[in-house]
C-alpha positions, 0 to 999 in steps of 0.5 A: 188147420186148428180144430177147436171142440168143447163140452163133449161131456162123454164117459167112455169115448170122444163121441166125435164123428162126421166132419168133426171127427175128420177136421180134429183128425186132420188138424194140425192143433186141436184145442178142447175147451173143457168138460170131457167128464172122464179121463177116458174121454181126454186119452180118447182125445188124445189119441186121435190128435197130433198136436193137442192142447186142452183145459178144464172145465166145472164138469170134469172129474178129478182124474182130467183136472190132474192132468190139465190146467184150468187155463193155458195159452197156446203159440201156433206158428205166430197166433197166441190162444188163451183157453179157458173153459169160461164157466167163472169168467166173466165178459170183463174177466176174459177181456182182461185174459186176453190182455194180459195173455196178449192173445190174439183170440180167446177160446171158451166153452161151457155155454154150448152156443157156438158163437164169435164175438168181440168183447171190447177188443178182444175176439172171443170164440166158441165152438159150441158143444158138438156132443151136448148141443142143448137148445143151440145147434152142435158145432165145432170150429176151424181156424187157419192162421193167415189171416187169423179167422175160420168158421163154425161148422156143424157135424154134417159140414154146414157152414154156420158163420165165418169170422175174421179176427 
């Protein structure tokens, strides 16, 4: 499984609990689409995960920005995922980024709104925000590779939606 989180906005720890924490701990790979806020939070994620891939967000400190890129492409087996926070991307630029990276899926954060949608022919996943959901439901995403798809899940384990790429 690939666990996908974003926008944890912490200061002293990852702030995960319940199904979200279990998914992060059980996953073969964890993707974080930015806005850790501090290096302490980044450190906490790295300690909890087998294989961690993250990018910076618009609220991350310099200490986080020095350690992570603002976008990256991750290959998990035969699945290619383009990862960015998304705060400086339009739908057009997200689609172009996905095509440029020959990605099977683009993962973004920033809006805190859990969603899966297509931008043109490019699938885009936003796992939402577990810790700071704002006006949306708290969530994370759990992906499987064959076939590529997954689900958006609330911290209590309630499934919000399923999707296939």
